[in-house]
C-alpha positions in Angstrom: 128.0 96.1 -125.3 124.9 95.6 -127.1 123.2 98.4 -126.8 119.6 99.9 -128.9 121.7 101.0 -131.7 123.5 97.9 -132.1 120.5 95.8 -131.8 119.2 98.0 -134.7 121.9 97.7 -136.7 121.7 93.8 -136.3 118.2 94.1 -137.8 119.8 96.0 -141.0 121.9 93.4 -141.9 120.1 90.0 -140.7 116.4 90.5 -141.2 114.5 89.7 -144.2 113.5 92.8 -146.5 110.0 92.1 -145.6 110.6 92.4 -142.4 109.7 95.6 -140.3 112.4 97.1 -138.9 112.3 99.2 -135.4 113.9 102.3 -136.9 111.1 102.4 -139.5 108.2 102.4 -137.4 105.9 104.6 -137.4 106.1 105.5 -133.6 104.0 106.4 -130.7 100.9 108.5 -130.3 103.1 110.3 -127.8 106.6 110.8 -128.7 108.9 109.7 -125.7 112.9 109.1 -125.4 114.0 106.1 -126.3 115.4 103.6 -124.3 119.2 102.5 -124.3 119.3 99.1 -124.4 115.9 97.6 -126.1 114.3 98.7 -129.3 110.8 100.0 -129.6 109.4 96.7 -130.3 110.9 95.2 -127.2 109.6 98.0 -125.1 106.2 97.5 -126.3 106.2 93.3 -125.7 107.7 94.4 -122.0 104.9 96.9 -121.3 102.3 94.4 -122.2 103.9 91.5 -120.3 103.9 93.9 -117.3 100.5 95.2 -117.8 97.5 94.0 -115.3 95.4 92.8 -118.2 98.1 90.3 -119.3 98.1 88.9 -115.4 94.2 88.5 -115.6 94.5 86.0 -118.7 95.5 83.4 -116.1 92.1 83.2 -114.9 90.0 83.7 -118.0 88.6 80.5 -120.0 90.1 79.8 -123.3 87.2 76.7 -124.0 86.4 74.7 -121.2 84.7 77.0 -118.6 85.7 76.4 -114.7 87.5 72.8 -115.6 88.1 70.3 -112.8 92.0 69.6 -113.8 95.6 71.5 -114.2 96.5 70.9 -117.1 93.6 72.9 -119.5 94.5 75.9 -121.7 93.5 79.1 -120.3 93.6 82.4 -122.1 97.7 83.4 -120.6 98.3 79.9 -121.8 97.2 80.4 -125.5 98.6 83.6 -125.8 102.4 81.9 -124.7 101.5 79.3 -127.2 100.5 81.9 -129.8 103.6 84.0 -129.0 106.0 80.8 -129.4 104.6 79.5 -132.9 104.5 82.9 -134.1 108.3 83.6 -133.1 109.2 80.2 -134.7 107.9 81.3 -137.8 109.0 84.8 -137.3 112.5 83.7 -137.1 112.4 81.2 -140.2 110.9 84.1 -142.3 113.6 86.3 -141.2 110.9 88.8 -139.9 111.1 90.9 -136.3 110.7 88.3 -133.7 110.4 91.2 -131.1 107.6 92.8 -133.0 105.7 89.5 -133.8 106.3 88.7 -130.0 104.5 92.1 -128.9 101.6 91.3 -131.5 101.0 87.8 -130.1 101.2 88.7 -126.2 99.1 91.3 -126.8 96.5 90.1 -128.9 93.9 88.8 -126.6 93.9 91.3 -124.2 90.9 92.5 -124.4 89.3 89.1 -124.5 86.0 88.5 -122.2 85.5 86.1 -118.9 84.1 82.7 -119.8 85.7 82.7 -123.4 83.9 83.4 -126.6 80.6 82.9 -124.7 81.2 86.1 -122.6 82.2 88.1 -125.8 78.8 86.5 -127.5 76.9 88.0 -124.8 78.6 91.5 -124.8 78.2 92.1 -128.5 74.6 91.1 -128.1 74.0 93.6 -125.2 76.5 97.0 -126.2 75.1 99.1 -128.8 76.8 98.5 -132.2 78.8 95.3 -131.1 81.6 94.2 -128.9 84.6 92.4 -130.4 87.5 91.2 -128.1 90.3 92.1 -131.0 88.8 95.8 -130.9 88.6 95.7 -127.6 92.5 94.9 -126.9 93.3 97.6 -128.5 91.2 100.1 -126.4 93.1 98.4 -123.3 96.2 99.2 -124.5 95.3 102.4 -125.8 92.9 103.6 -123.1 92.3 101.3 -120.4 96.0 100.6 -118.6 98.0 103.0 -117.0 101.8 103.7 -117.3 102.1 107.5 -117.3 100.2 110.5 -115.3 100.6 112.1 -119.0 98.5 110.3 -120.9 96.6 107.0 -121.2 97.4 103.9 -122.3 100.5 101.9 -122.9 101.5 104.1 -125.7 102.4 101.3 -128.1 103.9 101.5 -131.6 101.4 101.8 -134.3 103.0 98.5 -135.8 102.0 96.6 -132.5 98.6 98.3 -132.4 97.6 97.4 -135.6 98.7 93.3 -135.3 96.2 93.4 -132.1 93.3 94.8 -133.5 93.4 93.1 -136.6 94.8 89.6 -135.7 91.1 88.5 -136.6 88.3 90.4 -138.3 88.3 92.0 -142.3 91.1 93.6 -142.2 94.9 92.2 -142.4 97.5 93.7 -140.5 99.7 95.7 -142.5 103.0 94.0 -141.1 104.1 90.4 -142.0 105.1 89.8 -138.4 101.1 90.7 -137.9 99.9 88.3 -141.0 102.1 85.7 -138.7 100.2 86.1 -135.5 96.7 85.9 -137.4 97.5 82.5 -138.5 99.6 80.9 -135.6 96.7 82.2 -133.5 94.4 79.8 -135.5 97.5 77.0 -135.8 97.7 77.4 -131.9 93.9 77.1 -130.5 92.8 74.6 -132.9 95.8 72.5 -131.9 95.5 72.8 -128.2 91.9 72.4 -128.1 91.7 69.4 -129.8 94.2 68.1 -127.2 92.1 69.4 -124.5 89.1 68.1 -125.7 90.9 64.5 -125.6 92.1 65.1 -122.4 88.5 65.5 -121.2 87.3 62.7 -122.9 85.4 64.9 -125.1 87.1 63.7 -128.3 89.3 60.7 -129.5 91.5 60.0 -132.2 88.6 57.9 -134.3 86.6 61.2 -134.2 88.4 63.2 -136.3 87.8 62.7 -139.6 90.7 60.4 -141.0 91.8 62.2 -143.8 92.3 65.1 -141.6 94.4 62.9 -139.4 96.3 61.9 -142.8 96.9 65.0 -143.8 97.8 67.3 -141.0 99.2 64.3 -138.5 97.8 61.9 -135.9 99.3 63.8 -132.8 99.2 67.5 -131.3 103.3 67.8 -132.3 102.7 66.7 -135.6 99.9 68.8 -136.5 101.2 71.7 -135.4 105.1 71.0 -137.3 103.3 70.2 -140.3 101.2 73.7 -140.3 104.0 75.9 -139.5 106.4 74.1 -142.1 103.7 74.3 -144.4 103.4 78.2 -143.4 107.2 78.7 -143.6 107.9 76.9 -146.7 104.8 78.4 -148.9 104.9 82.1 -147.2 109.0 81.7 -148.5 108.2 80.7 -151.9 105.0 82.7 -152.5 107.0 86.1 -151.0 103.4 86.6 -149.0 102.2 85.2 -145.4 99.9 82.6 -146.4 99.6 78.6 -146.0 99.4 76.3 -149.0 95.9 75.6 -150.6 96.3 72.2 -149.2 96.8 72.7 -145.4 94.5 75.7 -145.5 91.6 73.5 -146.7 92.2 70.8 -144.3 92.9 73.7 -141.3 89.7 75.2 -142.4 88.2 71.8 -142.1 89.4 71.2 -139.0 88.2 74.1 -137.6 84.7 73.5 -138.6 85.0 69.9 -137.4 85.8 71.4 -134.1 83.1 74.3 -134.0 80.5 71.4 -134.9 81.6 68.9 -131.8 83.3 71.2 -129.1 83.0 74.7 -129.5 79.3 74.6 -130.0 76.9 72.6 -127.8 79.3 69.9 -126.6 79.9 69.2 -122.6 82.4 71.5 -122.4 79.8 74.2 -123.4 77.5 73.0 -120.7 77.6 76.0 -118.4 76.8 78.4 -121.4 73.6 79.0 -119.6 74.6 80.3 -116.4 77.5 82.1 -118.5 74.7 84.6 -120.2 72.9 85.1 -117.2 75.5 86.0 -115.0 77.1 88.5 -117.6 73.4 89.7 -118.2 72.6 90.6 -115.0 76.0 92.3 -114.4 75.5 94.5 -117.2 72.0 95.1 -116.3 73.1 96.3 -112.8 75.6 98.5 -113.7 74.2 99.8 -116.3 71.7 101.0 -113.6 74.1 101.8 -111.0 77.3 103.2 -112.8 78.3 104.9 -109.9 79.4 101.8 -108.4 81.9 101.5 -111.2 85.3 101.8 -110.3 86.7 105.3 -110.5 89.0 104.5 -113.2 86.7 103.3 -115.5 84.5 106.1 -115.1 86.8 108.5 -115.9 88.2 106.9 -118.9 84.4 106.7 -120.1 83.3 110.4 -119.2 82.3 111.4 -122.7 81.0 107.8 -123.6 78.1 106.0 -123.6 77.4 104.1 -119.9 77.0 101.0 -122.4 81.0 101.4 -123.3 82.0 101.9 -119.4 80.2 98.8 -117.9 81.2 96.6 -121.4 84.8 97.8 -120.3 84.3 97.0 -116.8 82.9 93.8 -117.4 85.5 92.5 -120.4 88.2 93.1 -117.8 86.9 90.9 -115.4 88.4 86.9 -114.9 86.0 84.2 -114.4 86.0 83.8 -110.7 85.7 87.7 -110.4 82.8 87.9 -112.5 81.5 84.9 -110.2 82.3 86.5 -106.7 80.3 89.9 -108.4 77.1 87.9 -109.2 77.4 86.1 -105.8 77.8 89.7 -103.7 75.2 91.5 -105.9 72.2 89.0 -106.6 72.6 85.7 -103.9 71.4 86.0 -100.3 74.2 86.1 -97.6 73.1 84.0 -94.3 72.4 86.3 -91.8 74.0 85.8 -88.1 72.8 87.5 -85.2 75.4 89.5 -83.2 75.3 87.8 -79.6 75.5 90.3 -76.8 78.2 90.1 -74.0 
């Protein structure tokens, strides 16, 4: 029977010395009994998947705001693609797939509605700024609730470290977290190109030819090039990184996407409306904090009210934010009640 002890022994026997073993985790903030059949990182993965914040990712924008089509990526499908690519790399390098998957599935839990536009708006409105990676950590440490005895999901230190450091100036402490950090970029660059081509905003001829020559001319070919390079170079160097040639091409591709799609393209034509929606919602709830949900107010009793409002708005899906805006700011039709 493959109980937890057998799984932990298999880790010790099969994983790379550079892998993070579940038995060597720094543990949880609140001690709790171990599971009979799952390692600590497997439990973390499952807690994230069953969280409300994870389910809400289905209705949060990746790049295209309110796209009219069934095949454009959402924040949830992006997360799943990051998890798949990250697990492939982790497996090839002999790293801990369970830890890698848990970090990947949790890395965007704190993302705002309407993608990076929403993040930009909250960053301007919240004193001290707003970053989605920090909010993702806040989600798993405070905003989700799985026990009456403490707040948060009580995840292991390694998963929380990978989530908060998947972007920003600090590198994750584990190789698994570093894999997710790079695979996040691999995923979003390639699926955003795919979506932009589907939308007619890009053609293959628009992409600089030398990048196609270096990285590949198709969606699958580019991912394959980046993954192969990441695995091979990391194995050779003993650290998680791409080779200089592929890293440089990947960075150039990111710059190209920022200049053509992420800023000022037709895909972003609704940004002004998004900015107005979130700014007005923020101002309203700042003046009417009593209307925030009870669990948001309870968590933020000792915090600044801006934090409470940011928690609420960041947790909204696109459609809920639009519905709240309509409820609060748009007139509803008057209907006379007939008397009989």
